[in-house]
N, CA, C and O of each residue as an XYZ file, in Angstrom:
212
protein
N      12.060    -58.892     -7.059
C      11.150    -58.632     -5.947
C      10.552    -59.928     -5.404
O       9.998    -59.936     -4.305
N      10.656    -61.025     -6.163
C      10.016    -62.269     -5.737
C      10.461    -62.732     -4.346
O       9.605    -63.105     -3.544
N      11.776    -62.726     -4.020
C      12.180    -63.155     -2.678
C      11.575    -62.272     -1.574
O      11.150    -62.767     -0.530
N      11.547    -60.966     -1.825
C      10.966    -60.036     -0.854
C       9.488    -60.346     -0.635
O       9.031    -60.430      0.504
N       8.751    -60.514     -1.711
C       7.318    -60.786     -1.632
C       7.058    -62.124     -0.932
O       6.184    -62.214     -0.071
N       7.806    -63.147     -1.296
C       7.623    -64.461     -0.687
C       7.859    -64.395      0.820
O       7.084    -64.947      1.601
N       8.926    -63.722      1.218
C       9.240    -63.598      2.653
C       8.136    -62.866      3.400
O       7.718    -63.302      4.472
N       7.667    -61.771      2.852
C       6.669    -60.969      3.548
C       5.281    -61.600      3.515
O       4.485    -61.367      4.425
N       4.979    -62.372      2.518
C       3.720    -63.112      2.525
C       3.728    -64.142      3.649
O       2.719    -64.335      4.328
N       4.868    -64.801      3.844
C       4.978    -65.786      4.923
C       4.819    -65.112      6.274
O       4.134    -65.642      7.149
N       5.434    -63.961      6.461
C       5.309    -63.214      7.715
C       3.851    -62.820      7.941
O       3.350    -62.898      9.063
N       3.175    -62.399      6.881
C       1.774    -62.011      7.002
C       0.890    -63.173      7.405
O      -0.021    -63.003      8.215
N       1.138    -64.335      6.864
C       0.334    -65.514      7.217
C       0.549    -65.903      8.676
O      -0.396    -66.271      9.375
N       1.792    -65.818      9.127
C       2.075    -66.143     10.522
C       1.401    -65.140     11.453
O       0.857    -65.524     12.488
N       1.432    -63.877     11.097
C       0.819    -62.843     11.925
C      -0.695    -62.899     11.920
O      -1.334    -62.497     12.892
N      -1.278    -63.392     10.836
C      -2.738    -63.450     10.734
C      -3.336    -64.361     11.804
O      -4.472    -64.155     12.233
N      -2.584    -65.355     12.231
C      -3.093    -66.263     13.250
C      -3.385    -65.531     14.556
O      -4.214    -65.984     15.345
N      -2.727    -64.426     14.789
C      -2.964    -63.653     16.020
C      -4.273    -62.866     15.952
O      -4.844    -62.521     16.987
N      -4.744    -62.586     14.755
C      -5.931    -61.756     14.590
C      -7.218    -62.553     14.519
O      -8.290    -62.019     14.804
N      -7.134    -63.821     14.144
C      -8.330    -64.624     13.968
C      -8.363    -65.725     15.007
O      -7.522    -66.624     15.010
N      -9.340    -65.642     15.885
C      -9.481    -66.650     16.926
C     -10.379    -67.767     16.410
O     -11.302    -67.510     15.637
N     -10.123    -68.987     16.821
C     -11.003    -70.075     16.410
C     -12.380    -69.924     17.071
O     -12.510    -69.289     18.117
N     -13.375    -70.498     16.462
C     -14.725    -70.447     17.027
C     -14.730    -71.181     18.362
O     -14.076    -72.215     18.498
N     -15.458    -70.661     19.348
C     -15.493    -71.333     20.644
C     -16.209    -72.677     20.552
O     -17.113    -72.858     19.736
N     -15.799    -73.596     21.385
C     -16.450    -74.900     21.419
C     -17.756    -74.779     22.196
O     -17.948    -73.824     22.949
N     -18.640    -75.732     22.017
C     -19.892    -75.712     22.757
C     -19.627    -75.802     24.258
O     -20.350    -75.212     25.060
N     -18.588    -76.543     24.629
C     -18.235    -76.661     26.045
C     -17.859    -75.289     26.622
O     -18.269    -74.952     27.733
N     -17.096    -74.514     25.886
C     -16.709    -73.181     26.352
C     -17.931    -72.273     26.459
O     -18.053    -71.513     27.419
N     -18.834    -72.343     25.485
C     -20.050    -71.523     25.544
C     -20.923    -71.914     26.731
O     -21.488    -71.050     27.401
N     -21.034    -73.220     26.993
C     -21.811    -73.687     28.143
C     -21.215    -73.180     29.450
O     -21.948    -72.791     30.358
N     -19.883    -73.183     29.549
C     -19.223    -72.717     30.754
C     -19.470    -71.222     30.958
O     -19.732    -70.781     32.077
N     -19.385    -70.445     29.876
C     -19.664    -69.012     29.982
C     -21.101    -68.760     30.414
O     -21.358    -67.906     31.263
N     -22.033    -69.498     29.834
C     -23.440    -69.323     30.175
C     -23.704    -69.713     31.626
O     -24.494    -69.056     32.303
N     -23.060    -70.766     32.111
C     -23.266    -71.219     33.483
C     -22.732    -70.203     34.489
O     -23.256    -70.101     35.599
N     -21.705    -69.457     34.117
C     -21.096    -68.496     35.035
C     -21.593    -67.072     34.829
O     -21.182    -66.161     35.549
N     -22.469    -66.873     33.859
C     -22.978    -65.531     33.580
C     -23.955    -65.107     34.668
O     -24.682    -65.938     35.213
N     -23.972    -63.823     34.982
C     -24.961    -63.351     35.955
C     -26.366    -63.564     35.404
O     -26.581    -63.500     34.194
N     -27.299    -63.813     36.276
C     -28.670    -64.083     35.844
C     -29.295    -62.909     35.128
O     -29.189    -61.768     35.579
N     -29.933    -63.179     34.033
C     -30.656    -62.162     33.282
C     -32.131    -62.488     33.430
O     -32.622    -63.461     32.858
N     -32.825    -61.680     34.189
C     -34.230    -61.967     34.468
C     -35.174    -61.208     33.548
O     -36.391    -61.356     33.663
N     -34.637    -60.396     32.634
C     -35.507    -59.677     31.698
C     -36.070    -60.651     30.684
O     -35.332    -61.350     29.989
N     -37.380    -60.683     30.612
C     -38.015    -61.543     29.626
C     -38.851    -60.753     28.638
O     -39.207    -61.262     27.576
N     -39.171    -59.500     28.984
C     -39.987    -58.712     28.074
C     -39.110    -58.072     26.999
O     -37.909    -57.877     27.188
N     -39.729    -57.758     25.890
C     -39.006    -57.145     24.778
C     -38.641    -55.710     25.120
O     -39.362    -55.038     25.857
N     -37.542    -55.250     24.594
C     -37.145    -53.861     24.764
C     -37.707    -53.082     23.588
O     -37.438    -53.411     22.433
N     -38.480    -52.061     23.877
C     -39.096    -51.256     22.824
C     -38.296    -49.975     22.639
O     -38.031    -49.248     23.597
N     -37.919    -49.712     21.406
C     -37.190    -48.492     21.076
C     -38.127    -47.515     20.375
O     -39.038    -47.938     19.663
N     -37.918    -46.226     20.565
C     -38.760    -45.249     19.881
C     -38.589    -45.329     18.374
O     -37.520    -45.676     17.872
N     -39.649    -45.005     17.668
C     -39.601    -44.991     16.211
C     -39.119    -43.626     15.766
O     -39.919    -42.702     15.621
N     -37.834    -43.490     15.550
C     -37.257    -42.196     15.214
C     -37.662    -41.730     13.819
O     -37.621    -40.531     13.542
N     -38.045    -42.635     12.950
C     -38.450    -42.248     11.598
C     -39.769    -41.473     11.613
O     -40.049    -40.722     10.678
N     -40.569    -41.640     12.639
C     -41.869    -40.975     12.709
C     -41.744    -39.496     13.057
O     -42.707    -38.746     12.893
N     -40.593    -39.065     13.527
C     -40.413    -37.660     13.948
C     -40.046    -36.778     12.807
O     -39.859    -35.575     12.991
């Protein structure tokens, strides 16, 4: 079974690269933030306390 396992482990490692994206660079984050629509909400969002019911 060793040849089978070795082959399929290699295939799995190659395929894993498609599932895990590298962390974005600061430049990419800055570009996204610069092009994002303006968010003018500054107040906190209050949610109901469902545990009190």
